N, C-alpha and C positions, 0 to 999 in steps of 0.2 A: 620835839618831831623827830621824827626819823630821815637821816640820810642815804639818799640811794649811793650806796656804794659800787663804784666797776671794779672787777677783779685787779689784781694786785696785773699779772701779766695780761695786757689786752692790747696784746699788737696785730696791727691791721695784717691783712692776708696777704697783701701786694708787699709788704715788708718784708715780711717771712718767705716769702717765696722769690725777694733779689738776696735777700742773705742766701738763701739754700742752690740757688744760681753760681752765687761766688765760692761759695763750700765745695760744692761740684767741681767746679775750673777747679780750683785746689787742688781736687785731690785727683785729677786725672793729671796735671800738671807734677804730680808724686810721683804720681806711677809712667812716668816718661823716662827714657835713659835720658841720659845728661845731656849729650849733644840734642836731642830733640827739643827738651826743653829749653836750651841753649837758643833756638831754631825760633823758635815758639816766641820767645819772649822778645826778639828783635823782628820778628813778624808780626806782632801784634802791640808790642808796649811803642812806647811814645820816645822816637830816636831826631833830636834835631838837624843829624847828618844828613836825614833825606833830602834836606831840603836848602845844602850848602855846598855849593856846586866848589869842587878844591878841596872839601871837608875828605877826614879821612872816612873810608867806606864809602861815600859817596855815590849810587850807582850798582853797590854793591849786595844792598842788606835783601831780606828775601820779603816776597809779598809783592814785590814790582810798584807801577804804579797804581794800582788797588791801596796796596798799604800808604799811598801816601796820604790816600782821603782816610780805612778806614781806623789807622793806627790815633785817629786824633779824640776817639770815642774806646775802641777794643782795648788802649789801656788803663780804664778804670775797671776790670774784672779779672786782670792778675793783680798777688797780689806775692809778696815775696817770702813772708812764711805767716804761721799758723797766729803771732802776736801783729803782725801786720792787718791779719784778716780781720780779728776780732777785734782789735781797736776800732777798726772804719766801722764795724757792724755796729758795734756799741753807741758809737756816733750816728749811726744810722737809725739808730731806732730811736735816742731822743730827740732829734730833730726832725730826719725825717719823717717820724709817726702825726705832729701835727699839722705837717705842710702837706702828707695826704692827706688825711681829713678837712682839710678845705677843698683842695683841687680836685681829689680825685686821680684815680689809680692813672689816665693818659697823662694829664696836667703834668703829677709829677714825676713820669717817666721823661715827659718833654724837658723839665724844666732839670731832671739831673741828666739828661744827655748834654744838654746847652752848657751849665754849668762845667763837666767833662771836657769840652771844645773850646771854653773859654780859659780854664787852667792850663790845656795844651798851649794853646798861644801864648797867654802870658811868658811858659815856660820856654817857649821858640825861642820867642825876643831877649828873654834872659841868659839862653845856653844855647847861640847861634853856633850851629857847626858839631855840637856835642855828639861823642860817640855813645854817651853810655846811653841806655834804657831808662826810660822813667814810665812806671808802675803803680798801681792802687788805685784805689776807687774817692781819696781824698777831696781831691777837685770837686766832683760832684757831691759829693758830701758837706762838704764847704758851701759849696751851691744853696743847698738845704736848710744851713745856717743861716749864710744870709737872708736867706725870705723868710723862714720863722722870726728874726728878728724886724719885721715888717709890722707881724700882728700879735705873735704868742707872749708878748712883755705887756700886752694890755693889762690891765685892770678887769676883773672878770672876766680875760679867754681863759688862761691857764686854769685855772680852778672851777671856773663854771661862775654862775650869777645866780643870788635868790636861791641855792639849794640844789640848783640842776647844774646835773653834769654829764649831759651828752654831747653829743656833736655839733650840736646847732653854735654853740659857741664861738668854735673855729672858722664862724663863717660871720662873724662882726663884719664891720667897714675896716680895712686896713689903713694904716696912719700913711701919711704921705713919706716922701722922704724927710722933708723939711721937719715933723711933725717929732716922726722918729728918732733926730737929731737933737731935740730938745728935750729927751725925754732920759732921763738921770741913767735907769735902766739899759736903754738899750746903748747909750756913750760908753758907760761900763762895761757890758758885753763886749763891743765892739773892741773898745782900747784892750781889754785885758787877753781876747783873743790874736788879734795881731801883736801884743810882746810875746804872746807862749810862741803863735808860728816863728817870730823872726828867731829869740834864744832861741829854741830847739833846733832850727833850722838852718840858722846862718852862724851860728858860733860850734856845732858841732860839738855839743857838748855830752852830749847821749851817750852815754855807755854802750858798750859791744854793739855800736850799729856800724858798720861798715861800709857803707852808703849813705850818699849824701841826702838831705830830706827835700824833696823837692816845694821848701817852701811858697816858692811863687807860683805857682798852682795851684795852691790852696788858695791865695790872693785872689787871682783870676777868677774860682769859682764862687768866692763868695761874692767877689762886684756883681758877678753876674747875677746870682739870688736877690744881692740888696737891689742894685740899678733897674736890671728889668724885671721886679719882681708887677709890674702891672702887664705885661705882658702874656704871662703864664696865670692871672690870676683869676678866677671866678669871675661872670660879669655880676654887675651888679642887680640883676634880679633875682639872684641865687643866694646873694647876703644877706644877714639875717642885719634889718634896722631895728621894728619895733617888734614886740612880742608883747601882748596883752597881758597887762596889769605888771608890764614893768615900764617904767621911762627910761629908756636908755640915756638919754642925756646928763641924768641926775644920779641913778641906781647904780652904788659902791658899795654893796650892802652885799653878803651873803648868808641873813637868815628868807624863808619867807613872808613868815608871818612874823608880827610886830604885839608885844602884849601889849595889852590898853593899861595906860598910866591908875596907878590906885589897885589894880588888881593884886593876883596873889603873886610871889614872888617867882625866879625861875624855877625850873623843874616841877612848880606845883600847877601852872594853868591848867585850867582844861580847853574843850573844843571852845566852849562858850564865851574864854577869856580872851582869844586872839581876833585880830583885823585883820583882810586882807591888804597886798600893797599901798594899793591904791587911795585906802583909808588913813594911811599912815604919812603925818606932817616930815617937809625936809629934812627939819631938824631932829626927827629920830632917825632918822639912816645911819645908820653905822658903813664906816668904809672900809673897805678890802683889799690892799694891797699884793701885789705879785712882786717876788724879788727871784732872782738868778745868779748863782752864785757857782753855773758851770762852765768849765774851758776848756777848751778844745788839748785832745789830748797826746800826745807824744807820739809821734807815727815810726814806725822799724822798717828798715829797710830788707830788701834779699838777702836768706842767708841759708841758701843750700846747702848742705852741707856736701862737701867734697869737692876740692879742685878752686883754683882762681880764678875760672872764668867769669867771660864778662858779664854774667849774672852776680856775681859778685859783688858789684861795682855797680848796678844799677839804681837810679835815683828812685825814692819812693814818694807818693804822694796819696 
């Protein structure tokens, strides 16, 4: 049997478009005079001091009342340096891709924006009155990670089923929250994710980072994707439950054809020596497991050359 293989680089157009947008914004900021860039960071970055009466700079920040609203989202489009941007784009490609293929572009964008808001909200609660602005798309991407946790770690989802490797696998029914936390792969991923975010964020052990990592924003975004997944998921009518020739209740195999017992050995059989899946006994079915050892990468804060301005102390997410 010949397996159809996808190209090595098969990134959805919407993911590419977001990456290009984030890169373009960062390039524009690099071309701005230093003071203009500082203004942009405080006008579009998330600053908890905006909401705390009596805090330093309260009522003096650029953007006015409008910024009190739009900065819950706009901060996610700014990044501290190229490393910060590159790490976020890499994780978006890895975890945003399956979410986009399941949700479609509109639902994917809605989830990402909601996760950005959730990250900002938790950062606001844990940094009430703080003057340092928070920037970075990590909360939105953490939301994508949380959403992917609900469906991507199931058997025959990450790597397809029955020799098929098409986007239909992403639309299999997702796990309930209870079922997800009974899956050892989900537990391992979530545990490692929280541990890594805490170690690199709360302990300040990342060398060369002059700004604190806003790990609480990561947690807020992740929880939005994990807990509010059903609000953004595709309707059941678009989910793939049954497929001709595949029993989704028991299908945990990777080969579309099984050899007839007693015939030629592997690699020698012809078309006449194989039987369709629906004629294979359950005890002949092979299992196919999916494991993940991916953990979130470290985040970088703003590293704009020249001076000790406020943007040097911004939090990154």
